[in-house]
N, C-alpha and C positions, 0 to 999 in steps of 0.2 A: 486510576483513572478512570472518572467516570464518563459519560455521555450526555450529550444535553437531552434536557426532558423539561418536562411545563412549558406550553405554549407554542412548542416547537412541534410542527407537524413532522411525522419522518416515513422516511418511504417505508414500504412491507420490510420484514424481518426477511435476510436470506443468510446461504452459508457459501461460502468459497472457501480454496484450500488452498494455504498460504505454508511454503516449503514440506508440504505432507499431513497441516497440521489445518483440523477444523475451523476455522473463524466467523463469529459471525459480522455480519455487515446489513445496509439498510441501502432500496433501490434509492436511487437517486446521488450516493454517496459518489466517490471519484475511489478510485483504489487507494491512492494515496490517505485517503480522510480514513478510509477503513486500517489500514494498516497504521496508522498513526493511534486511530483507537484503541486497536489492540493495544499498543505500547512499542511498536516500532517503530526504530528511529531512525536505525540506517539500512538503506534501503538496498546501497552498492558498498565496495571500493573502488579508488581510484586506483588505474594499473600498477604507475610508476610508485608510489609510495606506500599505496594503502589505505589512504588518508578516508576516513568516512565519508559517505554522502547519505542525504535524504533530502526529504521536501525542503525545496528553499524559494522558486520565486512563484507555486502554485497557480501558475499559466502557459506549463508548456514551455517556458523558453529555454530554461537554463540545460535542460537535461540529467539535474541531479539525481532524481526520482523514478532515474529507469528501470525495468523488473522487465523481467520474460511473465508473457502473457499465453493461457495455454497454446505453450509449446514457441511463440513466437519470442524473438530477445530485442531488447532495445527499447520496449513500449514503455512512454511518460505516463507515469502513475497517476499522476494530475490531475490530467486530461482524461482519462478513460473509465468509463461508468463501470461499478461494479455490477455483475448478471448473476443469478443463482449459478451454481457451479462453476465458476471459472477458479481456475488455476494458476496459482501465481506463485512462481520465484523471484527470492532476489535474485540479484546480479554477485551476492559476497555470501558463501556460506558459512561464515558465521557472523548471521547477522542480530545484533544487540536484542532483546526485548526486554524493554524493563516496566517493571510491574510489579 
């Protein structure tokens, strides 16, 4: 997957850590955007059935994109901006990465 380029001003490139792996992101992106750009589609699984969940509404209403950020669980990735050194753990240990 390619990030947008050409005519789009991007924030400075920064590094975040997702499930122990280094990931490049850009200032101004949400956590969910950075994870999607890195090929991560499933951010958590439902408790009862283990159904995959990821970015859905993109505006903080549905809670499908909740992740743990710097040790705080239940954070909505779609409304949380990335910052350099941020540590993100998905709510699902078997998150698939498609790339």
